[in-house]
C-alpha positions in Angstrom: 12.0 -23.1 9.9 10.3 -20.4 7.9 7.1 -21.1 6.0 7.8 -20.5 2.4 6.3 -21.3 -1.0 8.4 -24.4 -1.3 7.0 -25.7 1.9 3.5 -25.0 0.7 4.1 -26.8 -2.5 5.6 -29.8 -0.6 2.6 -29.8 1.7 0.4 -29.9 -1.4 2.3 -33.0 -2.5 2.2 -34.6 0.9 -1.5 -34.1 1.1 -1.7 -36.2 -2.0 -1.9 -35.3 -5.6 -5.3 -37.0 -5.7 -6.6 -34.2 -3.5 -4.5 -31.4 -5.2 -4.8 -30.2 -8.7 -4.3 -27.1 -10.8 -7.2 -26.1 -13.0 -6.5 -23.8 -15.8 -8.6 -20.7 -15.9 -9.3 -18.7 -19.1 -7.6 -15.3 -19.4 -8.0 -12.5 -21.9 -5.1 -12.5 -24.3 -3.8 -9.1 -23.1 -3.7 -10.4 -19.5 -1.1 -13.0 -20.6 1.5 -10.4 -21.4 4.2 -10.2 -18.7 5.4 -6.9 -17.5 8.9 -7.2 -18.8 11.8 -4.8 -19.6 12.9 -7.0 -22.5 13.7 -5.5 -25.9 10.7 -5.2 -28.3 12.2 -7.7 -30.7 12.2 -10.4 -28.0 9.2 -12.7 -27.4 7.1 -11.5 -24.5 6.7 -13.8 -21.5 3.3 -15.3 -21.0 1.5 -16.1 -17.8 -0.3 -19.3 -16.7 -3.2 -18.9 -14.3 -4.5 -21.9 -12.4 -6.8 -22.7 -9.5 -5.2 -24.8 -6.8 -7.5 -27.2 -4.9 -6.2 -29.0 -1.8 -7.8 -30.6 1.2 -6.9 -27.4 3.1 -8.9 -25.2 0.6 -8.6 -23.4 -2.7 -6.1 -21.0 -4.0 -4.8 -19.3 -7.1 -1.4 -19.7 -8.9 0.0 -17.4 -11.6 3.5 -18.0 -13.0 5.6 -17.2 -16.0 5.5 -20.0 -18.6 9.1 -20.4 -19.9 10.6 -17.2 -18.6 12.8 -15.4 -21.0 15.3 -14.7 -18.2 18.3 -17.0 -17.6 18.6 -18.6 -14.2 22.3 -17.9 -14.1 21.6 -14.1 -14.5 19.0 -14.0 -11.7 20.3 -16.3 -8.9 18.6 -14.5 -6.0 15.0 -15.2 -4.8 13.1 -12.3 -3.3 9.8 -13.5 -1.7 7.2 -10.9 -0.7 4.4 -12.2 1.5 1.1 -10.7 2.6 -1.5 -12.3 4.9 -5.0 -13.1 3.6 -7.8 -13.0 6.1 -9.9 -15.8 4.6 -9.3 -18.5 2.1 -9.4 -16.0 -0.8 -8.6 -12.3 -0.6 -11.4 -9.8 0.1 -12.1 -7.0 -2.4 -10.1 -4.6 -0.1 -7.2 -7.1 0.1 -7.2 -7.5 -3.7 -7.1 -3.7 -4.1 -4.1 -3.6 -1.8 -2.4 -6.5 -3.6 -3.0 -4.8 -7.0 -1.4 -1.6 -5.7 1.5 -3.5 -4.2 2.1 -5.4 -7.4 1.9 -2.2 -9.5 4.6 -0.8 -7.2 6.7 -4.0 -7.7 6.3 -3.5 -11.5 7.7 0.0 -11.1 10.8 -1.4 -9.4 11.0 -4.3 -11.8 11.1 -2.0 -14.8 14.2 -0.1 -13.6 16.2 -2.8 -11.6 17.7 -6.2 -12.1 14.7 -8.3 -10.9 11.5 -9.8 -12.3 8.3 -11.3 -11.0 8.2 -15.0 -11.8 5.1 -16.3 -9.9 2.4 -15.3 -7.5 0.4 -17.8 -5.3 -2.6 -17.3 -3.0 -3.0 -20.3 -0.7 -3.2 -21.1 3.0 -4.3 -17.6 4.1 -1.4 -15.7 2.4 -0.2 -14.4 -0.9 3.4 -14.9 -2.0 5.1 -13.1 -4.9 8.4 -14.7 -6.2 10.8 -12.4 -7.8 14.3 -13.4 -9.0 17.1 -10.8 -8.9 20.6 -10.4 -10.2 21.8 -9.6 -6.6 20.5 -9.3 -3.1 20.9 -5.5 -3.3 17.8 -5.5 -5.6 15.7 -6.1 -2.6 16.5 -2.6 -1.2 14.6 -0.5 -3.8 11.8 -3.1 -3.8 11.5 -2.9 0.0 11.5 0.9 -0.1 8.8 0.9 -2.8 6.4 -1.5 -1.0 7.2 -0.8 2.6 4.0 1.1 3.3 2.1 -2.2 2.9 4.2 -3.9 5.6 4.9 -7.1 3.7 7.3 -9.8 4.9 10.3 -9.8 2.5 12.8 -12.6 2.4 15.7 -13.1 0.1 18.2 -15.9 -0.4 20.5 -17.2 -3.1 18.7 -19.7 -5.2 20.5 -20.2 -8.6 18.4 -23.2 -9.6 15.1 -21.5 -8.9 13.8 -24.3 -6.6 10.7 -22.3 -5.5 9.7 -21.6 -9.1 10.4 -25.1 -10.3 8.4 -26.6 -7.4 5.4 -24.5 -8.5 5.4 -25.4 -12.1 6.0 -29.1 -11.4 2.7 -29.5 -9.5 0.4 -31.8 -11.6 -2.2 -29.9 -13.5 -5.7 -30.9 -14.5 -7.5 -29.4 -17.4 -10.9 -28.9 -15.8 
C-alpha cells in the first residue's frame, strides 16, 4: 500500500483529534491569491494556510478554499512528493520546493491541471494537483524531473484526498 496524503490524514484522525489540530496562520493578502488561469472577470481562488500539530510532530498545510474548478472537469489526482530531512524543511529544501512549485505553476498555466493543496508532514511534502486527464502528468513530470520527485496519478473524481484535508478539524489559535 502506498503512503499517500489520505493515509496521512487518516493517521492524524486515528491519532486522535484531541492531539491534532490545524492552527490558522496570518498571511499577507497578496499571498492568498491562487496562481490560476481563470478569466480576469472570475473570482480568484484564495488559499488557507494552517499549522498541523500531531503527536508525531508539526507540519504545514496550504489548500485552496472553495476552488473555482469543477470536480467533474478535473477528475485525475496527480500527487508530487518530495522527502523532508527533518520535521520541517531546511532553508535549502525550501529553496528547492519553491523552485519546484514555480515550475509546476509554469505547467499549470498552460495545461489542464491546477494545484489544490500542499502539505508538509511526516518528513515529506506533498503537492496535490487535479487534472483533466492523466496525460497532464507528462508535461508536469518533464518540467520537474530534475528534482527527482515521486509522481503518482490516479482517477479521483470526488477529490477524496482534497476533501480529507479540508475536513480535518481546525482550531483558531
